[in-house]
PAZAPA-4460 file (N, C-alpha, C; in steps of 0.05 Angstrom, whole numbers, plus 32768, in hexadecimal, padded with zeros to 4 digits):
% residues 354
    n_x    n_y    n_z   ca_x   ca_y   ca_z    c_x    c_y    c_z   seq   type   mol
   8A60   8460   86BB   8A48   8462   86CB   8A43   847F   86D3     1      M     A
   8A2A   8488   86D1   8A23   84A3   86D8   8A28   84A8   86F6     2      N     A
   8A38   84BC   86FC   8A40   84C2   8718   8A29   84C7   872A     3      M     A
   8A16   84D8   8722   89FF   84DF   8733   89EE   84C6   8738     4      K     A
   89EA   84B6   8723   89DA   849E   8727   89E7   848B   873A     5      K     A
   8A01   8488   8738   8A0F   8476   874A   8A0E   8480   8767     6      F     A
   8A13   849A   876A   8A12   84A5   8785   89F7   84A2   8792     7      L     A
   89E2   84A6   8781   89C7   84A3   878C   89C2   8486   8795     8      S     A
   89CB   8473   8785   89C6   8457   878C   89D5   844F   87A5     9      S     A
   89EE   8459   87A7   89FE   8453   87BF   89F2   8460   87D8    10      V     A
   89E9   8479   87D5   89DD   8487   87EC   89C5   8477   87F7    11      F     A
   89B6   846A   87E5   899F   845B   87EE   89A6   8442   87FC    12      S     A
   89BF   8438   87F8   89C7   841F   8804   89D8   8423   881E    13      L     A
   89E8   8438   881F   89F8   843D   8836   89E7   8448   884D    14      L     A
   89EE   8442   8865   89DE   844C   887C   89F0   845B   888F    15      V     A
   8A05   8466   8885   8A18   8474   8897   8A0C   848D   88A4    16      L     A
   89F8   8499   8897   89ED   84B2   88A2   89DD   84AD   88BB    17      H     A
   89D9   8494   88C3   89CC   848E   88DC   89DE   8480   88EF    18      T     A
   89F8   847E   88E8   8A0A   846E   88F9   8A10   847A   8914    19      S     A
   8A09   8494   8918   8A0F   849F   8932   89FC   8495   8947    20      Y     A
   89E6   8488   893F   89D3   847D   8952   89E1   8467   8962    21      V     A
   89E2   8469   897C   89F2   8457   898B   8A0E   8462   898D    22      G     A
   8A13   8474   89A0   8A2B   8485   89A0   8A44   8475   899E    23      A     A
   8A57   847F   898F   8A71   8472   898C   8A7F   8473   89A7    24      Q     A
   8A8A   845C   89AE   8A98   845A   89C8   8AB1   846B   89C7    25      E     A
   8AB6   8479   89DD   8ACF   8488   89DF   8ACE   84A5   89D4    26      G     A
   8AB8   84AC   89C7   8AB6   84C7   89BD   8AA9   84D9   89D2    27      L     A
   8AB4   84F2   89D3   8AA9   8505   89E6   8A8D   850E   89DE    28      S     A
   8A7F   851A   89F0   8A64   8524   89EA   8A66   853A   89D4    29      A     A
   8A7B   854A   89D4   8A7D   855F   89BF   8A81   8552   89A4    30      D     A
   8A92   853E   89A2   8A97   8531   8988   8A7E   8522   897F    31      V     A
   8A70   8515   8991   8A57   8507   8989   8A43   851B   897E    32      L     A
   8A41   8532   898B   8A2E   8547   8982   8A36   8551   8966    33      R     A
   8A50   8555   8962   8A5A   855D   8947   8A53   8548   8932    34      M     A
   8A57   852E   8939   8A51   8519   8927   8A33   8518   8920    35      Q     A
   8A23   851B   8934   8A06   851B   8930   89FE   8532   891E    36      E     A
   8A09   854A   8923   8A02   8561   8913   8A0C   855D   88F6    37      N     A
   8A23   8551   88F3   8A2E   854C   88D8   8A1C   8539   88C9    38      A     A
   8A11   8525   88D6   89FF   8513   88C9   89E5   8521   88C1    39      H     A
   89DD   8534   88D2   89C5   8544   88CB   89CA   8554   88B1    40      G     A
   89E1   8561   88AF   89E8   856F   8896   89E9   855C   887E    41      Y     A
   89F5   8544   8883   89F8   8531   886E   89DD   8527   8863    42      L     A
   89CA   8522   8876   89B0   8518   886E   89A1   852D   885E    43      S     A
   89A7   8547   8862   899A   855C   8852   89AA   8563   8839    44      R     A
   89C0   8555   8834   89CF   855B   881C   89E1   8573   881E    45      G     A
   89E5   857D   8837   89F6   8594   883B   8A13   858A   8840    46      D     A
   8A21   8583   882A   8A3B   8577   882D   8A50   8589   8838    47      Y     A
   8A52   85A3   8831   8A67   85B4   883C   8A66   85B6   885A    48      P     A
   8A4E   85B9   8866   8A4C   85BA   8883   8A51   859F   8890    49      N     A
   8A49   8589   8882   8A4F   856F   888D   8A6D   856A   888D    50      A     A
   8A7A   8571   8878   8A98   856E   8876   8AA5   857F   888C    51      I     A
   8A9C   8597   888F   8AA8   85A8   88A4   8AA5   859C   88C0    52      M     A
   8A8D   8591   88C6   8A88   8586   88E0   8A97   856C   88E5    53      M     A
   8A97   855A   88D1   8AA6   8541   88D4   8AC4   8547   88D8    54      F     A
   8ACE   855A   88C8   8AEB   8561   88CA   8AF2   856B   88E5    55      S     A
   8AE2   857C   88F0   8AE7   8587   890B   8AE6   8571   8920    56      Q     A
   8AD3   855F   891D   8AD1   8548   8930   8AE9   8537   892F    57      A     A
   8AF4   8533   8916   8B0D   8522   8913   8B24   8530   8921    58      I     A
   8B26   854A   891F   8B3C   8558   892D   8B3B   8553   894B    59      R     A
   8B23   854F   8956   8B20   8549   8973   8B22   852C   897A    60      L     A
   8B1C   851A   8966   8B1E   84FD   896A   8B2B   84F0   8951    61      A     A
   8B45   84F4   894D   8B52   84EC   8935   8B53   84CE   8930    62      P     A
   8B4E   84BE   8944   8B50   84A1   8941   8B36   8493   893D    63      S     A
   8B20   84A2   893C   8B05   8496   8939   8AFF   848E   891C    64      D     A
   8AFA   8475   8918   8AF5   846B   88FD   8ADB   8476   88F1    65      V     A
   8AC6   8478   8901   8AAC   8480   88F6   8AAC   849C   88EB    66      S     A
   8ABC   84AE   88F7   8ABD   84CA   88EE   8ACB   84CB   88D3    67      L     A
   8AE1   84BD   88D0   8AF0   84BE   88B6   8AE0   84B0   88A0    68      R     A
   8AD3   849A   88A7   8AC2   848C   8894   8AAB   849E   888A    69      R     A
   8A9F   84AB   889D   8A88   84BC   8896   8A91   84D5   8886    70      D     A
   8AA8   84DF   888C   8AB3   84F6   887D   8AB9   84ED   8860    71      L     A
   8AC5   84D6   885D   8ACA   84CB   8842   8AB0   84C8   8833    72      S     A
   8A9C   84BD   8840   8A82   84B9   8834   8A76   84D3   882B    73      Y     A
   8A79   84E8   883B   8A6E   8502   8834   8A7C   850D   881B    74      T     A
   8A97   850B   881B   8AA5   8514   8802   8A9C   8504   87EA    75      Y     A
   8A98   84EA   87EE   8A8E   84D9   87D9   8A74   84E2   87CE    76      F     A
   8A61   84E8   87E0   8A46   84F1   87D7   8A48   850D   87CA    77      L     A
   8A5B   851D   87D3   8A5D   8538   87C7   8A69   8537   87AC    78      S     A
   8A73   8520   87A3   8A7F   851E   8789   8A9D   851F   8788    79      G     A
   8AAA   8522   879F   8AC7   8523   87A1   8AD2   8508   87A9    80      D     A
   8AD2   84F5   8796   8ADB   84DA   879D   8AF8   84D8   87A3    81      A     A
   8B09   84E9   8797   8B25   84E9   879C   8B2B   84F0   87BA    82      K     A
   8B1D   8504   87C4   8B21   850C   87E0   8B16   84F6   87F2    83      K     A
   8B00   84EA   87EA   8AF4   84D4   87FA   8B08   84BD   87FC    84      A     A
   8B16   84B7   87E6   8B2A   84A2   87E6   8B41   84A9   87F8    85      K     A
   8B4A   84C2   87F8   8B60   84CB   8809   8B59   84C7   8826    86      E     A
   8B40   84CB   882D   8B37   84C9   8849   8B34   84AC   8851    87      I     A
   8B29   849B   8840   8B21   8480   8848   8B38   846B   8845    88      I     A
   8B4B   8470   8833   8B60   845C   882F   8B6F   8455   8849    89      D     A
   8B78   8469   8859   8B86   8462   8871   8B75   8451   8885    90      P     A
   8B5B   8456   8884   8B49   8447   8896   8B48   842A   888E    91      V     A
   8B43   8424   8874   8B40   8408   886C   8B5A   83F9   886D    92      V     A
   8B70   8408   886D   8B8B   83FB   8870   8B93   83F7   888C    93      N     A
   8B81   83FE   889F   8B87   83FA   88BC   8B77   83E3   88C7    94      S     A
   8B7F   83DB   88DF   8B71   83C5   88ED   8B56   83CF   88F7    95      E     A
   8B52   83E9   88F9   8B3A   83F4   8905   8B22   83F6   88F2    96      A     A
   8B26   83F0   88D9   8B11   83F4   88C5   8AF9   83E3   88CC    97      A     A
   8AE1   83EF   88C9   8AC8   83E0   88CE   8ABB   83D9   88B3    98      D     A
   8AA4   83CC   88B4   8A96   83C3   889C   8A91   83DB   8889    99      E     A
   8A85   83F0   8894   8A7E   8407   8883   8A95   8414   8877   100      Q     A
   8AAD   8413   8884   8AC5   841F   8878   8ACC   8410   885E   101      S     A
   8ACB   83F6   885E   8AD0   83E7   8846   8ABB   83ED   8830   102      F     A
   8AA2   83F0   8839   8A8D   83F7   8826   8A92   8411   8819   103      Q     A
   8A99   8426   8828   8A9D   8440   881D   8AB6   8440   880B   104      V     A
   8ACB   8433   8814   8AE4   8432   8804   8ADF   8424   87E9   105      A     A
   8ACF   840F   87EA   8AC9   8401   87D1   8AB8   8412   87BE   106      S     A
   8AA4   8420   87C9   8A93   8432   87B9   8AA4   8448   87AC   107      A     A
   8AB7   8452   87BB   8AC9   8468   87B1   8AD9   845D   8799   108      V     A
   8AE5   8446   879D   8AF6   843B   8787   8AE4   8435   876E   109      E     A
   8ACC   842C   8773   8ABA   8425   875D   8AB3   843E   874C   110      N     A
   8AAD   8454   875A   8AA6   846C   874C   8ABE   8479   873E   111      V     A
   8AD6   8472   8748   8AEE   847C   873A   8AF5   846A   8723   112      L     A
   8AE6   8455   871E   8AEB   8443   8707   8AFD   842C   870E   113      G     A
   8B04   8428   8727   8B16   8413   872F   8B06   83FB   873A   114      N     A
   8AF7   83EE   8729   8AE5   83D9   8732   8AF4   83C1   873E   115      S     A
   8B0B   83BA   8733   8B1A   83A4   873E   8B24   83AA   875A   116      S     A
   8B2C   83C3   875E   8B35   83CC   8778   8B1D   83CC   878C   117      R     A
   8B06   83D4   8782   8AED   83D4   8792   8AE7   83B8   879C   118      A     A
   8AE8   83A5   8789   8AE3   8389   8791   8AF8   837F   87A5   119      R     A
   8B11   8386   87A1   8B26   837E   87B3   8B21   8388   87D0   120      K     A
   8B18   83A1   87D2   8B13   83AD   87EC   8AFB   839F   87FA   121      I     A
   8AE6   8399   87EA   8ACF   838A   87F6   8AD8   836F   87FF   122      I     A
   8AE8   8361   87EF   8AF1   8346   87F8   8B03   8348   8810   123      N     A
   8B13   835D   8812   8B23   8362   882A   8B11   8366   8842   124      Q     A
   8AFB   8375   883E   8AE8   8379   8854   8ADA   8360   885C   125      G     A
   8AD3   834F   8848   8AC5   8336   884F   8AD8   8322   885C   126      L     A
   8AF2   8324   8857   8B05   8313   8865   8B05   831A   8883   127      K     A
   8B02   8334   8889   8B01   833D   88A5   8AE6   8339   88B1   128      K     A
   8AD0   833E   88A1   8AB5   833B   88AA   8AA6   8327   8899   129      F     A
   8AAB   830D   889C   8AA0   82F9   888A   8A82   82F6   888B   130      P     A
   8A75   8301   88A0   8A58   82FF   88A2   8A4A   8319   889D   131      N     A
   8A56   832A   888E   8A4B   8345   8889   8A39   8345   8871   132      S     A
   8A1F   8346   8876   8A0C   8349   8860   8A10   8363   8851   133      G     A
   8A18   8378   885F   8A1D   8392   8854   8A33   8390   883E   134      L     A
   8A49   8383   8844   8A5F   8381   8830   8A58   836E   8819   135      L     A
   8A49   8359   881E   8A40   8348   8808   8A2E   8357   87F6   136      Y     A
   8A1D   8369   8801   8A0C   8379   87F1   8A1C   838C   87DF   137      N     A
   8A30   8398   87EB   8A41   83AA   87DB   8A4F   839B   87C5   138      S     A
   8A58   8383   87CB   8A65   8372   87B7   8A52   836C   87A0   139      K     A
   8A3A   8365   87A7   8A25   835F   8793   8A20   8377   8782   140      G     A
   8A1F   838F   878E   8A1A   83A7   877F   8A30   83AD   876A   141      N     A
   8A49   83A8   8773   8A5F   83AC   8760   8A5E   8398   874A   142      I     A
   8A59   837E   8751   8A59   8369   873D   8A42   836C   8729   143      L     A
   8A2C   8376   8732   8A15   8379   8720   8A1B   838D   870A   144      S     A
   8A2C   83A0   8710   8A33   83B5   86FC   8A4C   83AC   86ED   145      K     A
   8A5C   8399   86F8   8A76   8393   86EC   8A76   8378   86DE   146      D     A
   8A6C   8363   86EC   8A6F   8348   86E1   8A54   833B   86DA   147      K     A
   8A3E   8346   86E3   8A24   833C   86DB   8A13   8331   86F1   148      G     A
   89FB   8329   86E9   89E6   8321   86FD   89EE   8308   870C   149      I     A
   89F8   82F4   86FE   89FE   82DB   870C   8A11   82DE   8723   150      R     A
   8A27   82ED   871E   8A3B   82F1   8734   8A2F   8302   874A   151      D     A
   8A1F   8316   8743   8A12   8327   8757   8A00   8316   8769   152      A     A
   89F0   8305   875D   89DE   82F4   876D   89ED   82E1   8780   153      L     A
   8A04   82D8   8777   8A15   82C7   8789   8A1C   82D7   87A2   154      V     A
   8A24   82F0   879D   8A2C   8302   87B4   8A14   8308   87C6   155      A     A
   89FD   830F   87BA   89E6   8315   87CA   89DD   82FD   87DB   156      Y     A
   89DC   82E5   87CE   89D4   82CD   87DC   89E8   82C6   87F2   157      N     A
   8A02   82CB   87ED   8A16   82C6   8802   8A11   82D9   881A   158      A     A
   8A09   82F1   8814   8A03   8304   8829   89EA   82FC   8839   159      G     A
   89D6   82F1   882B   89BE   82E7   8839   89C5   82D0   884B   160      I     A
   89D7   82BE   8842   89DF   82A7   8852   89F0   82B0   886A   161      A     A
   8A00   82C4   8866   8A12   82CD   887B   8A03   82DD   8890   162      A     A
   89F1   82EE   8888   89E3   8300   889A   89C6   8302   8892   163      E     A
   89B5   82EE   8899   899A   82EC   888F   8988   8304   8895   164      P     A
   898E   8313   88AA   897D   8329   88B3   8983   8343   88A5   165      A     A
   8999   8344   8894   89A0   835D   8886   898F   835F   886D   166      Y     A
   897F   8375   886A   896A   8375   8855   8973   837A   8839   167      P     A
   8989   8389   8834   898E   8393   8819   8996   837C   8805   168      M     A
   89A1   8367   880F   89A7   8351   87FD   898E   8344   87F1   169      N     A
   8979   8343   8802   895F   8339   87F8   8954   834C   87E3   170      Y     A
   8956   8366   87E8   894B   8379   87D5   8959   8377   87BA   171      Y     A
   8973   8378   87BA   8982   8377   87A1   897F   835C   8792   172      N     A
   897F   8347   87A2   897B   832C   8795   895F   832A   878A   173      A     A
   894B   8334   8798   8930   8332   878E   892D   8341   8773   174      A     A
   8939   8358   8771   8938   8367   8757   8945   8358   8740   175      R     A
   895C   834C   8746   896A   833D   8731   895B   8323   8729   176      L     A
   8950   8315   873D   8940   82FE   8736   8927   8305   8726   177      Y     A
   891B   831B   872D   8904   8324   871E   890B   832B   8701   178      Y     A
   8921   833B   86FE   892A   8342   86E3   8933   832A   86D3   179      E     A
   893C   8315   86E1   8945   82FD   86D3   892F   82E8   86CF   180      G     A
   8916   82EF   86D8   8900   82DD   86D3   88FB   82C8   86E8   181      G     A
   8909   82C8   86FE   8905   82B5   8713   88F1   82C0   8728   182      N     A
   88D8   82BB   8723   88C3   82C7   8733   88C3   82BD   8750   183      A     A
   88CB   82A3   8754   88CA   8297   876E   88DC   82A7   8782   184      V     A
   88F5   82AA   877A   8908   82B7   878D   8904   82D5   878D   185      W     A
   88F9   82E0   8778   88F2   82FD   8779   88DC   8301   878E   186      A     A
   88C8   82EF   878F   88B2   82F1   87A2   88BC   82ED   87BF   187      L     A
   88CB   82D8   87C3   88D4   82D1   87DE   88E6   82E6   87EA   188      L     A
   88FA   82EE   87DA   890D   8302   87E4   8900   831D   87E8   189      Y     A
   88EE   8325   87D6   88E1   833E   87D8   88D0   833F   87F2   190      A     A
   88C2   8329   87F7   88B1   8329   880F   88C1   8329   8829   191      E     A
   88D8   831C   8829   88EA   831D   8840   88F4   833A   8844   192      I     A
   88FC   8346   882D   8906   8361   882F   88F2   8375   883B   193      Y     A
   88D9   8375   8831   88C6   8389   883B   88C0   8385   8858   194      V     A
   88C3   836C   8862   88BF   8368   887F   88D7   8371   888F   195      N     A
   88EF   836F   8884   8907   8378   8892   890B   8396   8892   196      L     A
   8901   83A3   887C   8905   83C0   8879   88EB   83CD   8870   197      D     A
   88D6   83CB   8881   88BB   83D2   8878   88B6   83F0   8874   198      P     A
   88C7   8401   887F   88C2   841E   887C   88D2   842B   8865   199      T     A
   88E3   841C   8858   88F4   8427   8843   88E3   842C   882A   200      A     A
   88EB   8440   881B   88DD   8446   8802   88DE   842F   87EE   201      Q     A
   88F3   841F   87F1   88F6   8408   87DE   88E0   83F3   87E2   202      R     A
   88D3   83F3   87F9   88BE   83DF   87FE   88A7   83E3   87EA   203      T     A
   88A1   83FC   87E2   888C   8401   87CF   8893   83F4   87B4   204      I     A
   88AC   83F7   87AC   88B5   83EA   8793   88B3   83CC   8795   205      E     A
   88BA   83C0   87AC   88B9   83A3   87AF   889D   8399   87AF   206      M     A
   888A   83A7   87BB   886F   839E   87BC   8863   839E   879F   207      K     A
   8869   83B3   8790   885F   83B3   8774   886B   839D   8764   208      K     A
   8885   8398   8769   8893   8383   875A   8888   8368   8760   209      M     A
   887F   8364   877A   8875   834A   8781   885C   8343   8772   210      M     A
   884A   8356   876E   8831   8351   875F   8838   8348   8743   211      I     A
   884B   8355   8736   8852   834D   871B   8861   8333   871B   212      D     A
   8870   832E   8731   887E   8314   8732   886B   82FD   8734   213      A     A
   8854   8301   8742   883F   82EC   8742   8835   82E7   8725   214      Y     A
   8832   82FD   8716   8829   82FB   86FB   883E   82EB   86EA   215      R     A
   8857   82F0   86EF   886C   82E1   86E1   886C   82C4   86EA   216      K     A
   8866   82BF   8703   8866   82A4   870D   8853   8292   86FE   217      L     A
   883C   829D   86F7   8827   828D   86E9   8828   828F   86CB   218      F     A
   883C   829E   86C1   883F   82A1   86A3   8857   8290   869B   219      S     A
   8855   8281   8685   886C   8272   867C   8882   8284   8672   220      P     A
   889B   827C   867A   88B2   828C   8671   88B7   8284   8654   221      S     A
   88C9   8293   8647   88CE   828E   862A   88DB   8273   8625   222      K     A
   88E8   8267   863A   88F4   824D   8636   88E4   8236   8642   223      D     A
   88CC   823D   864C   88BC   8229   865A   88A7   821E   8647   224      E     A
   88A4   8203   8647   888F   81F7   8637   8878   81EF   8649   225      S     A
   8860   81EF   863F   8848   81E7   864E   8848   81C8   8650   226      L     A
   883A   81BD   8663   8839   819F   8666   8830   8192   864C   227      P     A
   8839   817A   8648   8831   816A   8630   8813   8166   8631   228      G     A
   8807   8161   8619   87EB   815E   8616   87DF   8149   8628   229      F     A
   87EC   8131   862A   87E3   811B   863B   87F6   8115   8652   230      N     A
   8801   812B   865C   8816   8128   8671   880B   811E   868B   231      A     A
   87F1   8123   8690   87E5   811A   86A9   87EB   812D   86C0   232      G     A
   87E4   8126   86D8   87E7   8136   86F0   8802   812F   86FD   233      D     A
   8814   8142   86FE   882F   813D   8709   8831   8144   8726   234      S     A
   881B   814B   8733   881D   8155   874E   8827   8140   8762   235      R     A
   8823   8126   875B   882B   8111   876D   884A   810E   876E   236      N     A
   8858   811B   875B   8875   8119   875A   8882   812F   876A   237      A     A
   8872   8140   8778   887D   8157   8785   8891   8150   879B   238      Q     A
   888E   8138   87A7   889F   8132   87BE   88BC   8130   87B7   239      Q     A
   88C3   812D   879D   88DF   812B   8795   88EA   8145   878B   240      I     A
   88D9   815A   878B   88E1   8174   8780   88EF   8185   8795   241      L     A
   88FE   8199   878C   890C   81AB   879D   88F9   81C2   87A5   242      G     A
   8903   81D3   87B7   88F3   81E9   87C2   88E6   81FA   87AD   243      F     A
   88F6   8204   879A   88EC   8217   8786   88D6   820B   8775   244      E     A
   88DA   81F2   876C   88C5   81E6   875B   88AC   81DF   876B   245      Q     A
   88B0   81D7   8784   8899   81D2   8796   8888   81EC   8799   246      L     A
   8896   8202   879C   8889   821C   879F   8878   8221   8786   247      F     A
   8885   821E   876F   8877   8223   8755   885F   8211   8752   248      R     A
   8863   81F7   8757   884D   81E4   8753   8836   81E9   8765   249      N     A
   883C   81EF   877E   8826   81F4   8792   8817   820D   878B   250      L     A
   8825   8222   8783   8818   823B   877A   8806   8235   8762   251      M     A
   8810   8225   874F   8801   821E   8737   87E8   820E   873E   252      S     A
   87EB   81FD   8752   87D4   81EC   875B   87BD   81FD   8765   253      Q     A
   87C4   8214   8772   87AF   8225   877E   87A9   823D   876C   254      H     A
   87B3   823E   8754   87AF   8255   8742   8792   825A   873A   255      S     A
   8780   8246   873B   8764   824D   8733   8758   8264   8743   256      P     A
   8762   826A   875C   8757   8280   876B   875D   829B   8760   257      V     A
   8770   829D   874D   8776   82B7   8740   876B   82B7   8724   258      I     A
   8757   82A7   871E   874D   82A5   8703   8742   82BF   86F8   259      S     A
   8739   82D1   870A   872F   82EA   8701   8743   8301   8706   260      D     A
   875D   82FB   870A   8771   830F   870C   8781   830F   8725   261      G     A
   8797   831E   8725   87A9   8320   873C   87A1   8338   874E   262      L     A
   878A   8335   875B   8781   834A   876E   878C   8343   8789   263      T     A
   878B   8356   879B   8794   8351   87B7   8784   833B   87C3   264      T     A
   876A   833B   87C0   8759   8327   87CC   8760   830B   87C1   265      E     A
   8765   8309   87A7   876C   82EF   879B   8787   82E6   87A4   266      N     A
   879A   82F9   87A7   87B4   82F1   87B2   87B2   82E7   87CE   267      L     A
   87A0   82F3   87DE   879C   82E9   87FA   8793   82CC   87F9   268      I     A
   8780   82C6   87E8   8776   82AA   87E6   878C   8298   87DC   269      M     A
   879B   82A0   87C8   87B0   8290   87BD   87C5   828A   87D2   270      L     A
   87CE   829F   87E0   87E3   829B   87F3   87DA   828C   880C   271      R     A
   87C0   828F   8813   87B6   827F   882A   87B5   8262   8824   272      T     A
   87AB   825B   880C   87AA   823E   8804   87C7   8233   8801   273      R     A
   87D8   8243   87F5   87F4   823A   87F3   8800   8234   880E   274      F     A
   87FC   8246   8821   8809   8243   883B   87FE   822B   884A   275      M     A
   87E3   8226   8848   87D8   820F   8855   87E3   81F5   8849   276      L     A
   87E6   81F4   882F   87F0   81DC   8821   880E   81D9   8828   277      S     A
   881D   81EF   8828   883A   81ED   882D   883F   81E3   8849   278      W     A
   8832   81EF   885C   8837   81E8   8878   882F   81CC   887F   279      M     A
   881B   81C2   8871   8812   81A7   8876   8824   8192   8868   280      N     A
   8831   8199   8853   883F   8185   8843   885D   8189   8840   281      N     A
   8867   81A1   8842   8883   81A5   883B   8893   81B5   8850   282      Y     A
   8887   81BF   8864   8895   81D0   8878   88AB   81C1   8886   283      A     A
   88A7   81A8   888B   88BC   8199   8898   88D5   8194   8887   284      G     A
   88D0   8191   886D   88E6   818B   885A   88F5   81A5   8853   285      R     A
   88E6   81BB   8851   88F2   81D4   8849   88EB   81EA   885D   286      H     A
   88F7   81EB   8875   88F0   81FF   8888   88F7   821B   887E   287      P     A
   88E5   822D   8883   88E8   8249   887A   88DD   825C   888F   288      S     A
   88ED   826F   8898   88E4   8282   88AC   88CE   8293   88A0   289      T     A
   88CF   829A   8886   88BA   82AA   887A   889F   829B   887B   290      L     A
   889F   8282   8873   8886   8272   8873   887C   826E   888F   291      F     A
   888E   8269   88A2   8885   8266   88BE   8879   8280   88C8   292      S     A
   8884   8296   88BF   887A   82B1   88C7   885E   82B5   88BC   293      Y     A
   885A   82AE   88A2   8840   82B1   8896   882C   829E   88A3   294      L     A
   8835   8286   88A9   8823   8272   88B6   881A   827D   88D2   295      D     A
   882C   828A   88E0   8824   8295   88FA   8810   82AB   88F6   296      R     A
   8813   82BB   88E1   87FF   82D0   88DB   87E4   82C4   88D6   297      M     A
   87E3   82AE   88C7   87CA   82A0   88C2   87BC   8298   88DD   298      L     A
   87CC   828C   88EE   87C1   8282   8907   87B9   8299   891A   299      H     A
   87C7   82B0   8918   87C1   82C6   8929   87AC   82D9   891D   300      D     A
   87A2   82D3   8905   878C   82E3   88F9   8794   82FD   88ED   301      G     A
   87AE   8301   88E6   87B6   831A   88DA   87BF   8317   88BD   302      V     A
   87BC   82FF   88B2   87C7   82FA   8897   87B9   830A   8881   303      F     A
   879F   830D   8883   8791   831D   886F   879A   833A   886F   304      D     A
   879C   8345   8887   87A5   8361   888A   87C1   8364   8880   305      A     A
   87D2   8350   8885   87EE   8351   887C   87EF   8352   885E   306      Y     A
   87DF   8342   8850   87DF   8342   8833   87D4   835C   8828   307      N     A
   87C1   8368   8836   87B8   8383   882E   87CF   8396   8830   308      Q     A
   87DF   8395   8846   87F6   83A6   8849   880B   83A1   8833   309      W     A
   880D   8387   882B   8821   8380   8818   881A   8388   87FB   310      L     A
   8800   8383   87F4   87F8   8387   87D8   87E4   839D   87D3   311      F     A
   87D5   83A5   87E8   87BE   83B6   87E4   87C4   83D0   87D5   312      G     A
   87D7   83DF   87DF   87DC   83F9   87D2   87E8   83F6   87B7   313      A     A
   87F9   83E1   87B3   8805   83DD   8798   87F1   83D3   8784   314      A     A
   87DD   83C4   878E   87C8   83B9   877C   87B4   83CF   8774   315      D     A
   87A8   83DC   8788   8793   83F0   8783   8793   8403   879B   316      N     A
   879F   841A   8799   87A2   842C   87B0   8788   8436   87BB   317      S     A
   8774   843A   87A9   875A   8443   87B3   874C   842E   87C3   318      Q     A
   874C   8415   87B9   873F   8400   87C8   874E   83FA   87E2   319      E     A
   8768   83FD   87E2   8778   83F9   87FA   8771   840E   880F   320      F     A
   876E   8427   8806   8767   843D   8819   874B   8438   8825   321      A     A
   8739   842E   8815   871E   8427   881F   8720   8410   8833   322      L     A
   8730   83FC   882C   8733   83E4   883E   873E   83ED   8859   323      W     A
   8753   83FD   8859   875F   8405   8872   874C   8416   8883   324      T     A
   873A   8425   8875   8727   8436   8884   8712   8425   8891   325      K     A
   8709   8410   8883   86F3   83FF   888E   86FE   83E8   889F   326      T     A
   8718   83E4   889F   8724   83CE   88AF   873C   83D9   88BF   327      N     A
   8737   83F0   88CB   874C   83FE   88DA   8756   83EE   88F2   328      S     A
   8744   83DF   8900   874C   83CF   8917   875E   83B8   890E   329      K     A
   8757   83AB   88F8   8766   8395   88EE   8782   839E   88E5   330      E     A
   8783   83B6   88D9   879C   83C0   88CF   87AE   83C8   88E6   331      Y     A
   87A2   83D4   88FB   87B1   83DB   8913   87BC   83C2   8921   332      A     A
   87AB   83AD   8922   87B3   8394   892E   87CB   8388   8920   333      A     A
   87CB   838A   8905   87E2   8380   88F5   87FB   838F   88FC   334      L     A
   87F9   83AA   88FE   8810   83BA   8904   881C   83B2   8920   335      D     A
   880B   83AE   8933   8813   83A6   894E   8821   838A   894C   336      T     A
   8814   8378   893E   881E   835D   893B   883A   835D   892F   337      W     A
   883E   836C   8919   8857   836C   890B   886D   8378   891D   338      R     A
   8867   838C   892D   887B   8398   893E   8883   8384   8954   339      R     A
   8870   8374   895D   8875   8360   8972   8882   8346   8967   340      Q     A
   887F   8341   894D   8889   8329   8941   8899   832F   8927   341      H     A
   88B0   833B   8929   88C0   8341   8911   88CA   8327   8904   342      P     A
   88CB   8328   88EA   88D6   8311   88DB   88F4   830E   88E1   343      L     A
   88FD   82F6   88E6   8919   82F1   88ED   8923   82DA   88DB   344      Q     A
   892D   82E1   88C3   8937   82CC   88B1   894E   82BD   88BE   345      P     A
   8952   82A4   88B5   8966   8293   88C1   8978   8287   88AB   346      A     A
   898F   827C   88B4   89A2   8271   88A1   8997   8258   8893   347      V     A
   8983   824A   889F   8978   8232   8894   8963   8237   887F   348      Y     A
   895B   8250   887A   8947   8255   8866   894E   824A   884B   349      D     A
   893B   8243   883A   8941   8239   881F   8951   824D   880F   350      P     A
   8963   8242   87FE   8974   8253   87ED   8970   824C   87D0   351      K     A
   8974   825E   87BE   8971   8258   87A2   8986   8244   8799   352      P     A
   897E   8233   8786   8991   821F   877C   89A5   822E   876B   353      S     A
   89BD   8224   876A   89D3   8232   875C   89D1   822C   873E   354      K     A
***
């Protein structure tokens, strides 16, 4: 694996450079200031000064896990994985290791080519932190490069079940479902992700992917056959179907509204009709916090603006700019509504079939 590419991908997933927010208990004001300054150097890619500052802070607080973990991470990003391993190994072998320590140690082993050791460290971390979405995400990342998509998806979905509010498992699972041709779970997980992590650069990617996933949803896959010539209307059999097939069938039932293309306006109509049908017929059987969230938007009058936020710029940036200019009050109301009503996924949400 290309070292720079791997480091870049890990940097986008780890959040250690903001871990000083919420001061570490027991650290003096001087050490906290050093840690904060070190994170500032790290965020700017100034690894020598970050290493210097973290090292000095450790001299003053030698038993603090966060300082050693962050120093190891800095060496890792600088390209010195052997030094990173030297720093992090004693931490993960101690009772004091936190979730991020296992994550860093695993990433270090992986970049050194020790994928089996990397998996072992993540499993060790999950034994200690069984509800860690962060560690399941790291496990999925390793497995996607080592054992393949199926095993990675098992890890990501386990992370979603263990910690539903952690966003990165949705992001990575959505990408793999999209690449594998499963438009339903690509759409659902992508939409959950952009609501959990709306300011991340990755949300732009997810929004663009969602539009194409709708296109995939209405296009037959290479293994899918069209209904038989005299098959009749199968909609009456929907009550015996599972969540995923119900989703597909109901979307197909309302597909005439996109007969002239997948524009933002047409997607608003499609999704509005889908939501009304779903909430009237299937919400009790398949409770979903995402669908309840969208239903509340419909009732509160912000659903159209939300769909503009979701699809507008990805569909047509010029039209979206015009829409936001002429509907500034509606867009501001959406922003206020979303801040007051954040999406809160739950353990009972529908899961992909195995």
